[in-house]
C-alpha angles and dihedrals in degrees: 000000000000122000092241091055092049090051090049091053091049091049090052091049091050091048093049093048091046090053090051090052091048090049091052091048091051092046092051092046091053104033104020133239115328095195124352094208096049092043097051096041094040093051090050088055092046093047091046092050090050090054091046095048091047090049091050090055093052098039120096095176120094089209092055092048090050090051090050090051090051091049090050091050093047094047092046093050093048093048090048089052090051092049091048092059100028098111094050091044091055092054091048092234097113126104115198119245122211088260090055091051094049093045090049090051090048089051092051092051090049091050091049091051092047088050089053091051097045106031105019145259097290095063092043091052091049091050092047092049092050091049090050091047091052091051100039105020091109087071095048118115126257121326092002092068119104131192092262136245130233116237089250092054092047094051091044091056099038104038112010101047141051090253098076132032093348095046133114098311090055091046090051093050094045 
């Protein structure tokens, strides 16, 4: 398949996904939010896929395209895991399994990489440092030390609640 044809397919996919996002925005502006969880998480997936598809169209490197495919897979799996447990998460009666924790971590890594690609390295480094501080801040010296969080608590706050990735900034954008 020629390179021009591949680019045309990617352009059509970006256009179709963009139209879906626009349709959701219009629906929400007229009828209101259908489900806050599904809206925030679904729009993160749609936005992430838009960044990935746009990156695929610009990338000439096979390695970069492979990395983008892995990011798409990781983000999709972590969003699927969130959707699978969304109802129980909203009631607060859900305890994370090891799969949930790993999928949440995979989602965070994908979001940090998508941030690097869309906003720049500075914001991605800040996000990575804050993630590391949350995980290892109990070993920090002096006044930087915090009481510590278990991996389950960290993933609950950062991925499976409205206090982390899906918090106020996401609600404002969506």
